[in-house]
C-alpha positions, 0 to 999 in steps of 0.5 A, spaced: 501 089 985 499 089 978 504 086 973 503 088 965 506 083 960 508 085 953 509 079 949 515 079 943 513 080 936 515 074 932 517 075 925 514 069 922 521 068 918 525 067 924 520 063 928 524 056 927 531 058 928 529 062 935 525 055 937 531 051 936 534 056 942 528 055 946 525 062 944 518 061 943 512 066 944 510 062 950 517 062 953 518 069 952 516 076 955 517 083 958 514 084 965 513 090 969 510 091 976 510 096 981 517 094 983 521 090 978 522 089 971 523 082 968 525 080 961 524 072 959 527 070 953 527 062 952 533 060 957 535 067 958 532 071 964 534 078 967 531 081 973 532 088 976 528 093 980 524 098 976 528 104 979 534 101 975 531 103 969 534 110 967 530 111 960 526 107 955 528 109 947 524 106 941 528 105 935 527 100 929 529 099 922 534 094 924 538 089 920 535 082 921 542 079 921 545 083 927 538 083 931 535 077 931 536 072 937 540 074 943 545 078 942 551 082 945 553 089 943 561 089 943 561 097 942 557 098 949 556 091 952 548 092 951 544 086 950 538 085 945 533 080 945 530 080 938 524 077 934 523 082 929 527 087 925 522 092 925 521 096 932 523 095 939 524 098 946 531 100 949 531 100 956 537 104 959 539 102 966 543 106 971 547 100 974 548 094 969 545 087 970 548 080 968 545 077 962 547 073 957 554 071 960 552 071 967 556 076 971 562 076 967 559 081 962 554 086 965 549 090 961 548 097 961 542 096 956 537 091 954 533 092 947 527 088 946 522 087 940 516 086 944 509 087 940 507 094 943 514 098 945 510 104 946 506 101 951 512 098 954 515 105 955 508 108 958 508 102 963 515 103 965 514 111 965 508 111 969 510 107 974 516 111 975 513 117 976 508 115 981 
């Protein structure tokens, strides 16, 4: 079984504040294997079967003050792990997963600002179609 790893793309302006939270390049990444998706963002961890991923959307042009760091959307309960405001991948899930607040607030989506969001999307889609 192979695993594709996708590091987060850190905007240099936010490296120091994220480091305070324990989020550094060496403690962060998204990992896709044939049967699972794993997101590591400093002390936060999310793991789900790959078949739980319903869709992957690429988006960008975020407002940094609403996007950097670990964030919970009050609108849809989605979680964001943001290291830049340029571009990210939103992983929409069939079944919500625990994340920022454990089991109390399960997340129906996970947005990650990896350095290659389109390659992350391709990796997931390729595995789901084979």
